[in-house]
Residue, then its C-alpha position, 0 to 999 in steps of 0.5 A: x336410406x338414412x343411417x339408424x341412430x346410435x343408442x347414445x343418440x337415441x338416449x339423448x333424443x329420449x332425454x330431450x323429449x322428457x325434458x321437453x315434457x313429451x313424457x312427464x315425471x312418472x310416465x311410462x315410456x313406450x315398450x322397447x318394441x314400440x321404441x324400436x319401431x319409432x327409431x328403426x332399430x333393434x331391441x338391443x339398441x333400445x335396451x342400451x339406450x334405456x340402460x344409459x338413461x337409467x345410469x343417468x337417473x333419467x328413468x327407472x325400470x320396474x321389472x315386469x311393468x316397464x320403464x318410467x320417467x324418474x321424478 
């Protein structure tokens, strides 16, 4: 069974997907639950990965609406 990715690895992977055009500027990212299923990790790991991306200015959070790719 493969070892789950760390939150930093997930943040790097999401950043690469954004840079590669999978998620365009202004696009809404999948929900934390969907990302958790994608990466086979729990909610808290996804939350930490998204927080890291937010700190880097890659994404912005809209309370109650989701997380979006920064312009």
